[in-house]
N, C-alpha and C positions, 0 to 999 in steps of 0.2 A: 598337567605336569606334575611329576612326583616331587613331594616337598623335600628339601634338603635339611638335614638334622645339623644344627650348629649349637655350640656352646655360647650361651648368652654373654657370659663374661668375656670371652674371647672377642666376640663381635663389638661389644661396647668399648673395649680397650683399643681395638685396632681402628675403629671408625669414629669414635667419639659419640655417636648417636645412631640409633637404628633408623637410618634415613637414606633414601636413595631415589634416583629418577625424579627428583622434585616432589615426591609424595612418600608418605610413611609406608613402611613394609606392613603388610598384614601378617601378624605373628600369633603363635599359640604358645604360651608359657607352660612347660611341664617338667617338673623337678629340675629347675635350673637350665633346661634345654629349650630351644625354640624350634619350631618347624617354620622355615621361611619359604613362602611361595614365589619369591622372586628368584630369577635364575642366578643372579650374582650382584654383589655390590659394585657399581662402576668405580674404576680407579680414579677418575677425574670428577670432582664435583663442579658442576656447571656454575659459572659466573659470568655474566654478560656486561660488557662495557657498552655504553650508549653514548655515541658521539653526535653532536648537532642539536638543532632545535626540534626537539620531539614533543614538548609539552608534558613530559612525564613528571617534570618538577614543579608543575604549577601549584602554587600553595593553595588554590581555590579548589583543587580536585585531590581528594585522598587516594591517590594512585600510588605514590612512592612512599614506602614506609622507611623513614629515615633513621639510620643508626649512628653514623658518624661522619665526619668530614676531615679531609686531609688538606691542609693549606698547600697551595701550589708550590711554595717554597720548600715545604717538607716533602714534597713529592719529587723534588729534583733528582734527576738520575745522571748517568754519564753523558747524555746527550743534551742535558740542559733543563729548563724549567717548562712544565706543561702550560698549556693555555689557561687553565682555570683550576680551581680547587676541585678535588675529587669527592663526590658525594656517594657514600656507601649505604646501602639499604637493601630493601626487597621490594619486588613487585610480583604479586600473585604468588608469594612464597619462594620466589627465585632470587638469589643473590644478584644484585646489579650494582654497577658503578657508573655514575653520571659525569660526563666531561663536556664542557663547552668548547667547541673547536675554536671559535673566534675570540674567547675569553668572555667574562662577564660584561655585558653591555655591548658586544660585538665590536671590540675595539682593536682587534688584530686583522690586518688585511691578509689576504690568501697567501701572498708571497712570504710573509713573515711568521706565518704559523710554524712553530717548532713541531713538525709532524712526528719526528723520531722521538722526541721527548713525550709527546702525547701517548704514542703506541707503547713506548717502553713503560711509562707509568701505569697504563692498564695492564700491561703484562706482569709488572711487579706487584700489582694489586691482587693477582691471582685470576685474571679474566681468562676464560677459554674462548670466549666468542666476542665479536664486536657487531652491533647493529648501528649502522649510520643512517642519518637522513641528510639528503642534499637538495637544495633547491637548483633547478636547471632551466635553461632555455630549450624549447623544442625546435628540432631541425627538420621536422617532418609534419605534414598535414594530418597524419594518423594520431598524433599526440597533441591534445588540446591543453589549454590552461586548466590547471587543477587536477590533470591526470596523474595518477600514481603509477610508477614504473619500477620494475625489479631489473636493474641492468646486469648484464653478463660479460661485458668487454668494455674496453677503453682505447682511446687514442690520445697518447699523452704529448701535449705540446708545451709543457712546462719547462722552463730553462733555469730557474734560479734556486732550486730546492735540493736538499740533500736527498738523494733517491735511493739509498741503501744503507742498512746497517753495517754491511761488510765492506767498509771503505778503508781498512787498514788501521784505523784508530782505536778500535775496540778490542779488548781482550776477550770479552764475552762472545762477540760476533766476529771471530777470527776467520782468516782465509778469504778466498774468492768464491762467491756463491752465485752461480748462474741459475737463478729461480725461474722455472717455467711459469708463464702466466696465462696458460690455457688449461683449466679454467681460470679466469681472473678473479672471480668471486667464488666463495665456497658454494658448490652446488646444493649441498644438503641443507644449509641454512637458508639459502634462497628458496628451495622448494618449501621449507616450513613457512617462510614468509607468504608464498603463494597460497598455501593451504589456510593460513590465518585469514588471508583476504577473502577466500572462498567462504570460509566460516561466517564472516561478517558480512557477506554479500556486497563486498567492495569491488568495484571495477578496477582491477589492476593489470597492466600489461606485463607479461612475461618476456624478458629479453629485450636488450637495447644496448647500443654502443654509445658511451658517453665520451665526448671530446673534452679533454681537460686543458683549459688555457691558463696562462700565467696570471692574468689580471694585474692590477684591479680593474683595469679598463675592460669595457665590453668589446666585442668584435666589430671590425668593419664589415661592410656588406659583402666586400669580396672575400674576406676570410669566412664569413658565415656560409656564403654559397659554396666555397671550396670544402668546407667541412661536410657539407651535404653530399658532394660528389664523392668524397672519401667514404661515405657510408655511415656517417654520424647520425644518431637519432636525437641525442640531447648534448647540451654544452654546460659545462660547469667549471668552477675554479678550484675545487678542494678535493675531488675524488683521488687525483694523484698528488703526491706519491702515497697517500693514506692507504689505499687498498693493497698495494704491493708491499708496503713496510709491514702491515699486518700479516700478510703471508709469510714474509721472512722471519717475523717474530713467533710464528706458530700459532696465530690466532685465526679462528674460522670467522671470516668477514662477509657480511652481506649488507646491502644498502637498499633503502627505498628512496627513490627520486621523484620529486614533484616538480611537474612542468608549470612554470609560472608566466611564461612569455614565449614569443616566437623569435627571440634574438632580433635580427634586423633584415632577415632575408625575404620575409613574406611581404608581397604587395598588398597595399590597402590595410596594412596592420600597423599600429603604432610601435615605433621602435622601443626596444627594451630600455627601461630606466629603473633605477633602484627603488623609487618610491612604489611603483607598480608591483615590482616583485614582491616586496614586503606585504602589500595589500592582499595579493593573491595566495601568498603563503599562509598568512594569518587566517584567511577565510577557509582554508583547507587543513589546517594543522590538527584539527580534531580527529580526522581520518587517520593521520599518521600515528597519533596517540593511540587510538583504539587498535590500529594494526600492530603496533609494537607490543602492546599489552597482551594481545592474543598470540603473537609469536613467542613472547617470552614464556607463556603458559605451556605452549607446545614444545618448545626447546626444553623445559624443564622436566618434562615426563619421558624423554628419550635418553638412551645411553650413547654417549658421544666418544667413548673410548677408542673405537677403531678409526673414526674421523681424525681425532687428534693424533693417534699413533701414525696414521698414514701421512700426515702433514710433517710430523717430525722426521719420518723417514725421508721424505722428499727433501726437506732441508738438508739433512746429512748427505744425502746422495748427490744433491746439487753443489756441494762445496767441493770444488775440484782440488783444493789445497790439502784436503783431508784424504782424497781419493786417488791422487796421482803421485807416484813416487818417481822423482826426478834424480 
């Protein structure tokens, strides 16, 4: 690659630092000029929102480099108060923001989570991506307890939640937006998750359909079997509307699901209960932590400009109020 000649003063003023792709540029200073071997500075600096119990904020592990905290009241936006304080910092040199989906101490049930406020808070904090962890029941023999899965689609059976930013109450999200949900999860970010798993020699299943139920109750046996017939592989209470709100907000969203039980469809298996779910989740949380750390490292060294631009253009083209003249 032929180096590009740039004025150092111009680069510093424009970008604030000689930094890009999650790593420092290799530069040579010659008479106030630099030869930059990177093709270009990315327009968008990556910042990753982390939602769910990932173990990244474990005080006993020096993983998360803390910078600041935004009290949840101060992170209030037009959609309300987010579930928890926002914790700003870095992981492997990449900017991240941690948010607890159920609040500190797991005090908010799935139906009462303000998903819109959570997503908007991360958007306003400057996030470009969201990595989410979810505990799930398995609806198939091929996914056992403790198995990690990268989902690629969903069946939404929730009924009590705000399901769009474009509901006519927001000036920021105005109009009627018919957002395509295939792919439901960002494929590029999901591929990075998969690569991170390979790097760590973790067994991770690629592709699964998550059935989102309202909760907080678990399924009946009839429901569980019906979801299996529909093609569901996992069952969870929080993936929706989180995944599609993130897409509406222009955030690249991917999730890692951990199977903790077999719901109640499987013969000769104990039916799901909250205590057992927590036990399995805690036994395997270190794998999620390691996977997220490696994923963050890989995200930080890529240029995401085109992905972000493509999603922004999709949102714009999906807004029929702005594209149809009546």
